[in-house]
GULOKOL-623779 format. One line per field, with one value per residue: chain; x, y, z of N, C-alpha, C in turn; residue number from 1; residue in one letter. Coordinates in nm, 4 decimals. Example, Ala and Ser with C-alpha at 12.3 -4.5 7.8 and 13.67 -1.06 7.14 Angstrom:
REM GULOKOL-623779
chaine A / A
n_east 1.3190 / 1.2850
n_north -0.5690 / -0.2250
n_up 0.7800 / 0.7080
ca_east 1.2300 / 1.3670
ca_north -0.4500 / -0.1060
ca_up 0.7800 / 0.7140
c_east 1.3200 / 1.2900
c_north -0.3300 / 0.0030
c_up 0.7800 / 0.7870
num 1 / 2
residu a / s
REM end
This chain:
REM GULOKOL-623779
chaine A / A / A / A / A / A / A / A / A / A / A / A / A / A / A / A / A / A / A / A / A / A / A / A / A / A / A / A / A / A / A / A / A / A / A / A / A / A / A / A / A / A / A / A / A / A / A / A / A / A / A / A / A / A / A / A / A / A / A / A / A / A / A / A / A / A / A / A / A / A / A / A / A / A / A / A / A / A / A / A / A / A / A / A / A / A / A / A / A / A / A / A / A / A / A / A / A / A / A / A / A / A / A
n_east 10.3150 / 10.6381 / 10.7407 / 10.9279 / 10.9183 / 10.9256 / 10.8962 / 10.8106 / 10.8189 / 10.6882 / 10.9241 / 10.9005 / 10.8459 / 10.9464 / 11.1735 / 11.0118 / 10.7626 / 10.8086 / 10.8476 / 10.5870 / 10.4469 / 10.5541 / 10.4709 / 10.1970 / 10.1714 / 10.2497 / 10.0376 / 9.8199 / 9.8941 / 9.8871 / 9.6144 / 9.5201 / 9.6146 / 9.8858 / 10.2466 / 10.5355 / 10.8672 / 11.1213 / 11.2638 / 11.4320 / 11.5794 / 11.6472 / 11.7065 / 11.7008 / 11.6386 / 11.7004 / 11.4751 / 11.4860 / 11.3428 / 11.1006 / 10.8121 / 10.4763 / 10.5135 / 10.7107 / 11.0500 / 11.2169 / 11.2336 / 11.1700 / 11.3102 / 11.2164 / 11.2782 / 11.1118 / 11.0723 / 10.8121 / 10.5378 / 10.2488 / 9.9347 / 9.9100 / 9.6707 / 9.5671 / 9.7177 / 9.6464 / 9.4413 / 9.5918 / 9.7509 / 9.5495 / 9.4679 / 9.7000 / 9.6988 / 9.4761 / 9.4928 / 9.7441 / 10.0666 / 10.2165 / 10.4000 / 10.4838 / 10.4965 / 10.6339 / 10.6265 / 10.7878 / 10.8076 / 10.9853 / 11.1082 / 11.1678 / 11.3778 / 11.5805 / 11.6206 / 11.7227 / 11.9679 / 12.0967 / 12.1233 / 12.3012 / 12.5347
n_north -4.4649 / -4.3898 / -4.3381 / -4.1930 / -4.2552 / -4.1254 / -4.2563 / -4.2126 / -4.3745 / -4.4353 / -4.4170 / -4.6053 / -4.8549 / -5.1940 / -5.4219 / -5.6226 / -5.4971 / -5.2827 / -5.4224 / -5.5226 / -5.2820 / -5.1788 / -5.3789 / -5.3370 / -5.0845 / -5.1589 / -5.3329 / -5.1525 / -4.9937 / -5.1825 / -5.2369 / -5.0251 / -5.0730 / -5.0374 / -5.0948 / -5.1941 / -5.1282 / -5.1284 / -5.1188 / -4.9292 / -4.9278 / -4.6645 / -4.6303 / -4.5155 / -4.1780 / -3.8632 / -3.5975 / -3.2492 / -3.0854 / -3.1576 / -3.3370 / -3.3625 / -3.4668 / -3.6524 / -3.7459 / -3.8672 / -4.0792 / -4.3738 / -4.4170 / -4.4937 / -4.5512 / -4.5839 / -4.7063 / -4.6860 / -4.7854 / -4.6265 / -4.5215 / -4.1855 / -4.0508 / -4.1814 / -4.1238 / -3.9368 / -4.0773 / -4.2864 / -4.1473 / -4.0684 / -4.3186 / -4.3925 / -4.2228 / -4.3144 / -4.5957 / -4.6961 / -4.7120 / -4.4922 / -4.2097 / -3.9713 / -3.8727 / -3.8376 / -3.7740 / -3.7996 / -3.7590 / -3.9982 / -3.9278 / -3.6593 / -3.6735 / -3.7928 / -3.5899 / -3.3834 / -3.4927 / -3.5106 / -3.2393 / -3.1560 / -3.2787
n_up -3.4137 / -3.2974 / -2.9665 / -2.6960 / -2.3604 / -2.0328 / -1.7220 / -1.3873 / -1.0881 / -0.7535 / -0.4841 / -0.2855 / -0.3853 / -0.4118 / -0.5831 / -0.6988 / -0.6869 / -0.8597 / -1.0989 / -1.1339 / -1.1612 / -1.4005 / -1.5741 / -1.5559 / -1.6783 / -1.9357 / -1.9999 / -2.0035 / -2.2188 / -2.4257 / -2.4326 / -2.5746 / -2.8225 / -2.8535 / -2.8220 / -2.6355 / -2.7107 / -2.5885 / -2.2565 / -2.0080 / -1.7009 / -1.4939 / -1.2342 / -0.8880 / -0.8285 / -0.6806 / -0.6262 / -0.7208 / -0.5574 / -0.3013 / -0.4143 / -0.3830 / -0.1235 / -0.1718 / -0.1977 / -0.3757 / -0.6707 / -0.8739 / -1.1788 / -1.5103 / -1.8480 / -2.1526 / -2.4817 / -2.7050 / -2.9170 / -3.0377 / -3.1619 / -3.2451 / -3.1951 / -2.9811 / -2.7639 / -2.5629 / -2.4352 / -2.3315 / -2.1467 / -1.9673 / -1.8709 / -1.7370 / -1.5165 / -1.3755 / -1.3419 / -1.2688 / -1.0965 / -1.1605 / -1.0881 / -1.2106 / -1.5590 / -1.8901 / -2.2367 / -2.5553 / -2.9037 / -3.0884 / -3.3287 / -3.2939 / -3.1138 / -3.2669 / -3.4589 / -3.2950 / -3.2126 / -3.4584 / -3.5221 / -3.3251 / -3.4004
ca_east 10.4222 / 10.7320 / 10.7590 / 11.0109 / 10.8456 / 10.9913 / 10.8001 / 10.8654 / 10.7386 / 10.7196 / 11.0466 / 10.8697 / 10.8308 / 11.0623 / 11.2003 / 10.8923 / 10.6587 / 10.8416 / 10.8170 / 10.4414 / 10.4043 / 10.5921 / 10.3793 / 10.0657 / 10.1816 / 10.2503 / 9.9009 / 9.7359 / 9.9345 / 9.8383 / 9.4689 / 9.4958 / 9.6751 / 10.0270 / 10.3427 / 10.6624 / 10.9835 / 11.2288 / 11.2600 / 11.5600 / 11.5635 / 11.7498 / 11.7335 / 11.6414 / 11.6967 / 11.6447 / 11.4168 / 11.5459 / 11.2627 / 10.9947 / 10.6887 / 10.3704 / 10.5773 / 10.8078 / 11.1825 / 11.2866 / 11.1495 / 11.2352 / 11.2968 / 11.2185 / 11.2606 / 11.0594 / 11.0403 / 10.6880 / 10.4578 / 10.1058 / 9.8725 / 9.9133 / 9.5372 / 9.5338 / 9.8131 / 9.5744 / 9.3718 / 9.6949 / 9.7844 / 9.4383 / 9.4742 / 9.8132 / 9.6578 / 9.3725 / 9.5091 / 9.8821 / 10.1460 / 10.3054 / 10.3987 / 10.4917 / 10.5344 / 10.6560 / 10.6451 / 10.8445 / 10.8145 / 11.1224 / 11.1641 / 11.2237 / 11.5056 / 11.6752 / 11.6506 / 11.8085 / 12.1009 / 12.1534 / 12.1596 / 12.4171 / 12.6533
ca_north -4.3687 / -4.4255 / -4.2388 / -4.2236 / -4.2146 / -4.1289 / -4.2888 / -4.2046 / -4.4523 / -4.4030 / -4.4804 / -4.7104 / -4.9837 / -5.2823 / -5.4712 / -5.6931 / -5.3963 / -5.2077 / -5.5121 / -5.5252 / -5.1505 / -5.1708 / -5.4698 / -5.2710 / -4.9816 / -5.2313 / -5.3811 / -5.0380 / -4.9554 / -5.2848 / -5.2223 / -4.9208 / -5.1128 / -5.0012 / -5.1966 / -5.1435 / -5.1785 / -5.1531 / -5.0431 / -4.9132 / -4.8796 / -4.5653 / -4.6364 / -4.4162 / -4.0437 / -3.7662 / -3.4795 / -3.1212 / -3.0412 / -3.2572 / -3.3301 / -3.4392 / -3.5308 / -3.7516 / -3.6871 / -3.9365 / -4.1698 / -4.4750 / -4.3720 / -4.5948 / -4.4956 / -4.6861 / -4.6742 / -4.7573 / -4.7477 / -4.6075 / -4.4255 / -4.0534 / -4.0089 / -4.2533 / -4.0870 / -3.8745 / -4.1846 / -4.3576 / -4.0622 / -4.0768 / -4.4506 / -4.3936 / -4.1545 / -4.3887 / -4.7392 / -4.7405 / -4.6517 / -4.3913 / -4.0842 / -3.8692 / -3.9257 / -3.7404 / -3.8423 / -3.7233 / -3.8388 / -4.0435 / -3.8550 / -3.5350 / -3.7074 / -3.8146 / -3.4596 / -3.3095 / -3.5525 / -3.4725 / -3.0979 / -3.1416 / -3.3361
ca_up -3.4043 / -3.1923 / -2.8614 / -2.5807 / -2.2410 / -1.9029 / -1.6176 / -1.2523 / -0.9945 / -0.6141 / -0.4363 / -0.1879 / -0.4531 / -0.4168 / -0.7190 / -0.7469 / -0.7064 / -0.9810 / -1.2109 / -1.1497 / -1.2098 / -1.5418 / -1.6440 / -1.5606 / -1.7824 / -2.0630 / -2.0242 / -2.0406 / -2.3541 / -2.5185 / -2.4437 / -2.6738 / -2.9487 / -2.8568 / -2.7807 / -2.5830 / -2.7839 / -2.4926 / -2.1313 / -1.9405 / -1.5635 / -1.4645 / -1.0912 / -0.7985 / -0.8405 / -0.5869 / -0.6887 / -0.6835 / -0.4431 / -0.2767 / -0.4920 / -0.3158 / -0.0083 / -0.2187 / -0.2146 / -0.4842 / -0.7485 / -0.9557 / -1.3176 / -1.6160 / -1.9820 / -2.2435 / -2.6204 / -2.7334 / -3.0336 / -3.0171 / -3.2527 / -3.1832 / -3.1516 / -2.8581 / -2.6600 / -2.4515 / -2.3638 / -2.2562 / -2.0321 / -1.8722 / -1.8080 / -1.6444 / -1.3936 / -1.3042 / -1.3226 / -1.2467 / -0.9898 / -1.2183 / -1.0134 / -1.3154 / -1.6892 / -1.9972 / -2.3640 / -2.6662 / -3.0264 / -3.1121 / -3.4426 / -3.2409 / -3.0515 / -3.3766 / -3.5174 / -3.2029 / -3.2187 / -3.5879 / -3.5160 / -3.2375 / -3.4659
c_east 10.5094 / 10.7511 / 10.8623 / 10.9360 / 10.9323 / 10.8825 / 10.8709 / 10.7675 / 10.7771 / 10.8413 / 11.0201 / 10.8534 / 10.9599 / 11.0775 / 11.0774 / 10.7782 / 10.6821 / 10.8137 / 10.6671 / 10.3899 / 10.4365 / 10.5010 / 10.2418 / 10.0642 / 10.1763 / 10.1098 / 9.8088 / 9.7667 / 9.8793 / 9.6869 / 9.4311 / 9.5621 / 9.8219 / 10.1162 / 10.4703 / 10.7759 / 11.0962 / 11.2056 / 11.3998 / 11.5336 / 11.6803 / 11.7849 / 11.6642 / 11.7151 / 11.6242 / 11.5931 / 11.4889 / 11.4732 / 11.1528 / 10.8704 / 10.5860 / 10.4274 / 10.6717 / 10.9413 / 11.2605 / 11.1884 / 11.2342 / 11.2070 / 11.3081 / 11.1933 / 11.2154 / 11.0397 / 10.9155 / 10.6192 / 10.3130 / 10.0575 / 9.8652 / 9.7788 / 9.4962 / 9.6253 / 9.7442 / 9.4989 / 9.4707 / 9.7344 / 9.6757 / 9.4395 / 9.5889 / 9.7748 / 9.5639 / 9.4136 / 9.6509 / 9.9453 / 10.2388 / 10.2883 / 10.3986 / 10.5283 / 10.5544 / 10.6857 / 10.7000 / 10.8437 / 10.9595 / 11.1859 / 11.2247 / 11.3599 / 11.6126 / 11.7153 / 11.7436 / 11.9509 / 12.1697 / 12.1988 / 12.2836 / 12.5450 / 12.7147
c_north -4.4055 / -4.3087 / -4.2887 / -4.1705 / -4.2264 / -4.1506 / -4.2817 / -4.2752 / -4.4148 / -4.4814 / -4.5951 / -4.8480 / -5.0644 / -5.3340 / -5.5404 / -5.5954 / -5.3141 / -5.2927 / -5.5137 / -5.3932 / -5.1339 / -5.2606 / -5.4068 / -5.1610 / -5.0481 / -5.2800 / -5.2678 / -4.9914 / -5.0539 / -5.2787 / -5.1200 / -4.9516 / -5.0769 / -5.1169 / -5.1301 / -5.2099 / -5.2152 / -5.0714 / -5.0403 / -4.8565 / -4.7873 / -4.5616 / -4.5254 / -4.2836 / -3.9510 / -3.6457 / -3.3539 / -3.0610 / -3.1452 / -3.2300 / -3.4205 / -3.5261 / -3.6448 / -3.6816 / -3.7494 / -4.0267 / -4.2688 / -4.4430 / -4.4902 / -4.5234 / -4.6093 / -4.6274 / -4.7541 / -4.7012 / -4.7335 / -4.5069 / -4.2910 / -4.0051 / -4.0755 / -4.2165 / -4.0231 / -3.9781 / -4.2646 / -4.2779 / -4.0698 / -4.2107 / -4.4586 / -4.3304 / -4.2395 / -4.5289 / -4.7865 / -4.6676 / -4.5424 / -4.2600 / -3.9655 / -3.9382 / -3.8106 / -3.8182 / -3.7464 / -3.8144 / -3.8745 / -3.9706 / -3.7226 / -3.5597 / -3.7236 / -3.6817 / -3.3789 / -3.3621 / -3.5128 / -3.3269 / -3.0759 / -3.1880 / -3.2436
c_up -3.2845 / -3.0959 / -2.7614 / -2.4601 / -2.1174 / -1.7994 / -1.4831 / -1.1594 / -0.8513 / -0.5652 / -0.3397 / -0.2524 / -0.4437 / -0.5603 / -0.7786 / -0.7743 / -0.8320 / -1.1051 / -1.2393 / -1.2064 / -1.3584 / -1.6254 / -1.6592 / -1.6678 / -1.9201 / -2.0983 / -2.0685 / -2.1824 / -2.4572 / -2.5357 / -2.5505 / -2.8077 / -2.9615 / -2.8152 / -2.7314 / -2.6593 / -2.6879 / -2.3661 / -2.0718 / -1.8020 / -1.5307 / -1.3155 / -1.0143 / -0.8134 / -0.7438 / -0.6641 / -0.6414 / -0.5634 / -0.4224 / -0.3618 / -0.4258 / -0.2040 / -0.0464 / -0.2407 / -0.3302 / -0.5573 / -0.8259 / -1.1024 / -1.4142 / -1.7486 / -2.0732 / -2.3823 / -2.6536 / -2.8566 / -2.9921 / -3.1210 / -3.1801 / -3.1326 / -3.0206 / -2.7416 / -2.5396 / -2.3693 / -2.2794 / -2.1322 / -1.9251 / -1.7992 / -1.7074 / -1.5110 / -1.3100 / -1.2615 / -1.2905 / -1.1292 / -1.0413 / -1.1423 / -1.1094 / -1.4465 / -1.7870 / -2.1247 / -2.4684 / -2.7882 / -3.0538 / -3.2294 / -3.3980 / -3.1781 / -3.1587 / -3.4389 / -3.4273 / -3.2071 / -3.3486 / -3.5875 / -3.4308 / -3.3055 / -3.5660
num 1 / 2 / 3 / 4 / 5 / 6 / 7 / 8 / 9 / 10 / 11 / 12 / 13 / 14 / 15 / 16 / 17 / 18 / 19 / 20 / 21 / 22 / 23 / 24 / 25 / 26 / 27 / 28 / 29 / 30 / 31 / 32 / 33 / 34 / 35 / 36 / 37 / 38 / 39 / 40 / 41 / 42 / 43 / 44 / 45 / 46 / 47 / 48 / 49 / 50 / 51 / 52 / 53 / 54 / 55 / 56 / 57 / 58 / 59 / 60 / 61 / 62 / 63 / 64 / 65 / 66 / 67 / 68 / 69 / 70 / 71 / 72 / 73 / 74 / 75 / 76 / 77 / 78 / 79 / 80 / 81 / 82 / 83 / 84 / 85 / 86 / 87 / 88 / 89 / 90 / 91 / 92 / 93 / 94 / 95 / 96 / 97 / 98 / 99 / 100 / 101 / 102 / 103
residu m / l / y / e / g / l / f / i / f / p / e / v / l / d / e / e / g / l / d / q / a / i / t / r / v / k / e / e / l / e / k / l / g / g / s / i / e / s / t / t / r / m / g / k / k / t / f / a / r / p / l / k / k / q / k / a / g / l / y / v / v / a / m / f / n / i / d / g / t / k / l / d / a / f / k / a / r / l / k / l / a / t / n / v / f / r / h / q / f / v / q / a / s / e / i / v / e / e / v / a / q / e / a
REM end
């Protein structure tokens, strides 16, 4: 199933560190049989209020495929094995339906 994921990484990562963090997320996804279709770096964004003593984060949006039954396992792996500060996933079909309703 196709998902859109928003990943927020700590702002202290440099370009090389961010590349490594994205690669690590990709590896964790592939371990569960998933694959990344595309990634878009949104850059550094300031939070509305500090979260865990962080004032900003590096935002990355990725489109990826994974079996829906393995999504919870992927979330657990993100917490344990990566530099992901926050994440949020939405089924891509929901995005298409919202765009169709707005038109």
